[in-house]
Chimera marker file (.cmm) of the C-alpha trace (Angstrom):
<marker_set name="trace">
<marker id="1" x="44.816" y="121.030" z="27.662" r="1" g="1" b="0" radius="0.5"/>
<marker id="2" x="48.284" y="120.715" z="29.497" r="1" g="1" b="0" radius="0.5"/>
<marker id="3" x="47.368" y="116.830" z="29.057" r="1" g="1" b="0" radius="0.5"/>
<marker id="4" x="47.664" y="116.780" z="25.385" r="1" g="1" b="0" radius="0.5"/>
<marker id="5" x="50.446" y="119.140" z="25.351" r="1" g="1" b="0" radius="0.5"/>
<marker id="6" x="52.428" y="116.622" z="27.896" r="1" g="1" b="0" radius="0.5"/>
<marker id="7" x="51.447" y="113.372" z="25.402" r="1" g="1" b="0" radius="0.5"/>
<marker id="8" x="52.413" y="115.136" z="22.328" r="1" g="1" b="0" radius="0.5"/>
<marker id="9" x="55.769" y="116.093" z="23.737" r="1" g="1" b="0" radius="0.5"/>
<marker id="10" x="55.767" y="112.634" z="25.165" r="1" g="1" b="0" radius="0.5"/>
<marker id="11" x="55.376" y="111.285" z="21.866" r="1" g="1" b="0" radius="0.5"/>
<marker id="12" x="57.944" y="113.343" z="19.455" r="1" g="1" b="0" radius="0.5"/>
<marker id="13" x="60.604" y="112.857" z="22.047" r="1" g="1" b="0" radius="0.5"/>
<marker id="14" x="62.100" y="109.932" z="20.806" r="1" g="1" b="0" radius="0.5"/>
<marker id="15" x="64.094" y="108.977" z="17.621" r="1" g="1" b="0" radius="0.5"/>
<marker id="16" x="62.404" y="105.846" z="16.476" r="1" g="1" b="0" radius="0.5"/>
<marker id="17" x="59.009" y="107.923" z="16.551" r="1" g="1" b="0" radius="0.5"/>
<marker id="18" x="60.141" y="110.946" z="14.758" r="1" g="1" b="0" radius="0.5"/>
<marker id="19" x="61.500" y="108.691" z="12.383" r="1" g="1" b="0" radius="0.5"/>
<marker id="20" x="57.950" y="106.878" z="11.947" r="1" g="1" b="0" radius="0.5"/>
<marker id="21" x="56.538" y="110.538" z="11.404" r="1" g="1" b="0" radius="0.5"/>
<marker id="22" x="59.254" y="111.249" z="8.824" r="1" g="1" b="0" radius="0.5"/>
<marker id="23" x="58.343" y="108.246" z="7.000" r="1" g="1" b="0" radius="0.5"/>
<marker id="24" x="54.723" y="109.253" z="7.081" r="1" g="1" b="0" radius="0.5"/>
<marker id="25" x="55.629" y="112.969" z="5.798" r="1" g="1" b="0" radius="0.5"/>
<marker id="26" x="56.425" y="110.786" z="2.238" r="1" g="1" b="0" radius="0.5"/>
<marker id="27" x="52.623" y="109.856" z="2.597" r="1" g="1" b="0" radius="0.5"/>
<marker id="28" x="50.088" y="107.583" z="4.726" r="1" g="1" b="0" radius="0.5"/>
<marker id="29" x="51.032" y="103.686" z="4.560" r="1" g="1" b="0" radius="0.5"/>
<marker id="30" x="50.369" y="100.542" z="6.088" r="1" g="1" b="0" radius="0.5"/>
<marker id="31" x="51.929" y="98.818" z="9.078" r="1" g="1" b="0" radius="0.5"/>
<marker id="32" x="53.825" y="96.844" z="6.550" r="1" g="1" b="0" radius="0.5"/>
<marker id="33" x="55.096" y="99.907" z="4.364" r="1" g="1" b="0" radius="0.5"/>
<marker id="34" x="56.036" y="101.505" z="7.544" r="1" g="1" b="0" radius="0.5"/>
<marker id="35" x="58.098" y="98.851" z="8.796" r="1" g="1" b="0" radius="0.5"/>
<marker id="36" x="59.736" y="98.380" z="5.586" r="1" g="1" b="0" radius="0.5"/>
<marker id="37" x="60.696" y="101.953" z="5.340" r="1" g="1" b="0" radius="0.5"/>
<marker id="38" x="62.002" y="101.999" z="8.891" r="1" g="1" b="0" radius="0.5"/>
<marker id="39" x="63.658" y="99.114" z="9.202" r="1" g="1" b="0" radius="0.5"/>
<marker id="40" x="61.924" y="97.786" z="12.362" r="1" g="1" b="0" radius="0.5"/>
<marker id="41" x="59.797" y="95.080" z="12.907" r="1" g="1" b="0" radius="0.5"/>
<marker id="42" x="56.139" y="95.301" z="13.014" r="1" g="1" b="0" radius="0.5"/>
<marker id="43" x="55.747" y="95.106" z="16.905" r="1" g="1" b="0" radius="0.5"/>
<marker id="44" x="58.067" y="97.750" z="17.140" r="1" g="1" b="0" radius="0.5"/>
<marker id="45" x="56.346" y="99.749" z="14.935" r="1" g="1" b="0" radius="0.5"/>
<marker id="46" x="53.146" y="99.117" z="16.464" r="1" g="1" b="0" radius="0.5"/>
<marker id="47" x="54.116" y="100.017" z="19.985" r="1" g="1" b="0" radius="0.5"/>
<marker id="48" x="55.754" y="103.208" z="18.762" r="1" g="1" b="0" radius="0.5"/>
<marker id="49" x="52.310" y="103.921" z="16.484" r="1" g="1" b="0" radius="0.5"/>
<marker id="50" x="50.358" y="103.709" z="19.661" r="1" g="1" b="0" radius="0.5"/>
<marker id="51" x="52.565" y="106.418" z="21.380" r="1" g="1" b="0" radius="0.5"/>
<marker id="52" x="51.785" y="108.427" z="18.233" r="1" g="1" b="0" radius="0.5"/>
<marker id="53" x="48.428" y="107.799" z="17.963" r="1" g="1" b="0" radius="0.5"/>
<marker id="54" x="47.979" y="109.060" z="21.910" r="1" g="1" b="0" radius="0.5"/>
<marker id="55" x="50.380" y="112.224" z="21.164" r="1" g="1" b="0" radius="0.5"/>
<marker id="56" x="47.461" y="113.403" z="18.704" r="1" g="1" b="0" radius="0.5"/>
<marker id="57" x="50.345" y="112.965" z="15.684" r="1" g="1" b="0" radius="0.5"/>
<marker id="58" x="48.782" y="110.055" z="13.764" r="1" g="1" b="0" radius="0.5"/>
<marker id="59" x="45.688" y="108.738" z="13.300" r="1" g="1" b="0" radius="0.5"/>
<marker id="60" x="44.470" y="105.961" z="11.323" r="1" g="1" b="0" radius="0.5"/>
<marker id="61" x="41.544" y="104.712" z="9.134" r="1" g="1" b="0" radius="0.5"/>
<marker id="62" x="40.302" y="101.513" z="7.764" r="1" g="1" b="0" radius="0.5"/>
<marker id="63" x="39.830" y="101.869" z="3.988" r="1" g="1" b="0" radius="0.5"/>
<marker id="64" x="38.853" y="98.915" z="2.104" r="1" g="1" b="0" radius="0.5"/>
<marker id="65" x="39.676" y="96.581" z="5.237" r="1" g="1" b="0" radius="0.5"/>
<marker id="66" x="43.478" y="97.760" z="5.342" r="1" g="1" b="0" radius="0.5"/>
<marker id="67" x="44.382" y="100.247" z="8.305" r="1" g="1" b="0" radius="0.5"/>
<marker id="68" x="45.969" y="103.273" z="6.977" r="1" g="1" b="0" radius="0.5"/>
<marker id="69" x="48.548" y="105.509" z="9.428" r="1" g="1" b="0" radius="0.5"/>
<marker id="70" x="48.807" y="109.161" z="8.523" r="1" g="1" b="0" radius="0.5"/>
<marker id="71" x="50.085" y="112.609" z="9.888" r="1" g="1" b="0" radius="0.5"/>
<marker id="72" x="47.734" y="114.622" z="12.054" r="1" g="1" b="0" radius="0.5"/>
<marker id="73" x="47.881" y="118.485" z="11.737" r="1" g="1" b="0" radius="0.5"/>
<marker id="74" x="50.078" y="118.255" z="14.804" r="1" g="1" b="0" radius="0.5"/>
<marker id="75" x="52.097" y="115.213" z="13.111" r="1" g="1" b="0" radius="0.5"/>
<marker id="76" x="53.071" y="117.941" z="10.522" r="1" g="1" b="0" radius="0.5"/>
<marker id="77" x="54.593" y="120.633" z="12.668" r="1" g="1" b="0" radius="0.5"/>
<marker id="78" x="57.539" y="118.660" z="14.134" r="1" g="1" b="0" radius="0.5"/>
<marker id="79" x="61.300" y="118.851" z="13.144" r="1" g="1" b="0" radius="0.5"/>
<marker id="80" x="61.506" y="114.603" z="12.153" r="1" g="1" b="0" radius="0.5"/>
<marker id="81" x="65.480" y="114.429" z="12.503" r="1" g="1" b="0" radius="0.5"/>
<link id1="1" id2="2" r="1" g="1" b="0" radius="0.2"/>
<link id1="2" id2="3" r="1" g="1" b="0" radius="0.2"/>
<link id1="3" id2="4" r="1" g="1" b="0" radius="0.2"/>
<link id1="4" id2="5" r="1" g="1" b="0" radius="0.2"/>
<link id1="5" id2="6" r="1" g="1" b="0" radius="0.2"/>
<link id1="6" id2="7" r="1" g="1" b="0" radius="0.2"/>
<link id1="7" id2="8" r="1" g="1" b="0" radius="0.2"/>
<link id1="8" id2="9" r="1" g="1" b="0" radius="0.2"/>
<link id1="9" id2="10" r="1" g="1" b="0" radius="0.2"/>
<link id1="10" id2="11" r="1" g="1" b="0" radius="0.2"/>
<link id1="11" id2="12" r="1" g="1" b="0" radius="0.2"/>
<link id1="12" id2="13" r="1" g="1" b="0" radius="0.2"/>
<link id1="13" id2="14" r="1" g="1" b="0" radius="0.2"/>
<link id1="14" id2="15" r="1" g="1" b="0" radius="0.2"/>
<link id1="15" id2="16" r="1" g="1" b="0" radius="0.2"/>
<link id1="16" id2="17" r="1" g="1" b="0" radius="0.2"/>
<link id1="17" id2="18" r="1" g="1" b="0" radius="0.2"/>
<link id1="18" id2="19" r="1" g="1" b="0" radius="0.2"/>
<link id1="19" id2="20" r="1" g="1" b="0" radius="0.2"/>
<link id1="20" id2="21" r="1" g="1" b="0" radius="0.2"/>
<link id1="21" id2="22" r="1" g="1" b="0" radius="0.2"/>
<link id1="22" id2="23" r="1" g="1" b="0" radius="0.2"/>
<link id1="23" id2="24" r="1" g="1" b="0" radius="0.2"/>
<link id1="24" id2="25" r="1" g="1" b="0" radius="0.2"/>
<link id1="25" id2="26" r="1" g="1" b="0" radius="0.2"/>
<link id1="26" id2="27" r="1" g="1" b="0" radius="0.2"/>
<link id1="27" id2="28" r="1" g="1" b="0" radius="0.2"/>
<link id1="28" id2="29" r="1" g="1" b="0" radius="0.2"/>
<link id1="29" id2="30" r="1" g="1" b="0" radius="0.2"/>
<link id1="30" id2="31" r="1" g="1" b="0" radius="0.2"/>
<link id1="31" id2="32" r="1" g="1" b="0" radius="0.2"/>
<link id1="32" id2="33" r="1" g="1" b="0" radius="0.2"/>
<link id1="33" id2="34" r="1" g="1" b="0" radius="0.2"/>
<link id1="34" id2="35" r="1" g="1" b="0" radius="0.2"/>
<link id1="35" id2="36" r="1" g="1" b="0" radius="0.2"/>
<link id1="36" id2="37" r="1" g="1" b="0" radius="0.2"/>
<link id1="37" id2="38" r="1" g="1" b="0" radius="0.2"/>
<link id1="38" id2="39" r="1" g="1" b="0" radius="0.2"/>
<link id1="39" id2="40" r="1" g="1" b="0" radius="0.2"/>
<link id1="40" id2="41" r="1" g="1" b="0" radius="0.2"/>
<link id1="41" id2="42" r="1" g="1" b="0" radius="0.2"/>
<link id1="42" id2="43" r="1" g="1" b="0" radius="0.2"/>
<link id1="43" id2="44" r="1" g="1" b="0" radius="0.2"/>
<link id1="44" id2="45" r="1" g="1" b="0" radius="0.2"/>
<link id1="45" id2="46" r="1" g="1" b="0" radius="0.2"/>
<link id1="46" id2="47" r="1" g="1" b="0" radius="0.2"/>
<link id1="47" id2="48" r="1" g="1" b="0" radius="0.2"/>
<link id1="48" id2="49" r="1" g="1" b="0" radius="0.2"/>
<link id1="49" id2="50" r="1" g="1" b="0" radius="0.2"/>
<link id1="50" id2="51" r="1" g="1" b="0" radius="0.2"/>
<link id1="51" id2="52" r="1" g="1" b="0" radius="0.2"/>
<link id1="52" id2="53" r="1" g="1" b="0" radius="0.2"/>
<link id1="53" id2="54" r="1" g="1" b="0" radius="0.2"/>
<link id1="54" id2="55" r="1" g="1" b="0" radius="0.2"/>
<link id1="55" id2="56" r="1" g="1" b="0" radius="0.2"/>
<link id1="56" id2="57" r="1" g="1" b="0" radius="0.2"/>
<link id1="57" id2="58" r="1" g="1" b="0" radius="0.2"/>
<link id1="58" id2="59" r="1" g="1" b="0" radius="0.2"/>
<link id1="59" id2="60" r="1" g="1" b="0" radius="0.2"/>
<link id1="60" id2="61" r="1" g="1" b="0" radius="0.2"/>
<link id1="61" id2="62" r="1" g="1" b="0" radius="0.2"/>
<link id1="62" id2="63" r="1" g="1" b="0" radius="0.2"/>
<link id1="63" id2="64" r="1" g="1" b="0" radius="0.2"/>
<link id1="64" id2="65" r="1" g="1" b="0" radius="0.2"/>
<link id1="65" id2="66" r="1" g="1" b="0" radius="0.2"/>
<link id1="66" id2="67" r="1" g="1" b="0" radius="0.2"/>
<link id1="67" id2="68" r="1" g="1" b="0" radius="0.2"/>
<link id1="68" id2="69" r="1" g="1" b="0" radius="0.2"/>
<link id1="69" id2="70" r="1" g="1" b="0" radius="0.2"/>
<link id1="70" id2="71" r="1" g="1" b="0" radius="0.2"/>
<link id1="71" id2="72" r="1" g="1" b="0" radius="0.2"/>
<link id1="72" id2="73" r="1" g="1" b="0" radius="0.2"/>
<link id1="73" id2="74" r="1" g="1" b="0" radius="0.2"/>
<link id1="74" id2="75" r="1" g="1" b="0" radius="0.2"/>
<link id1="75" id2="76" r="1" g="1" b="0" radius="0.2"/>
<link id1="76" id2="77" r="1" g="1" b="0" radius="0.2"/>
<link id1="77" id2="78" r="1" g="1" b="0" radius="0.2"/>
<link id1="78" id2="79" r="1" g="1" b="0" radius="0.2"/>
<link id1="79" id2="80" r="1" g="1" b="0" radius="0.2"/>
<link id1="80" id2="81" r="1" g="1" b="0" radius="0.2"/>
</marker_set>
């Protein structure tokens, strides 16, 4: 349990990751949509999404061949800004 808590805190303790979480608060998005919404390049978004996924804040789902990112319950409870 402690390890999960540490991963979560590490994931949300970054302004760019909170920016991504804030964008996802508006709804599920693809990588391309997240990059456009956050004004970050795709490699940067991917890198931060990996942190957020390991911190249990974001999950991805394959819907008809498209990878969609969405908030988990943990990702919904933080103050994004």
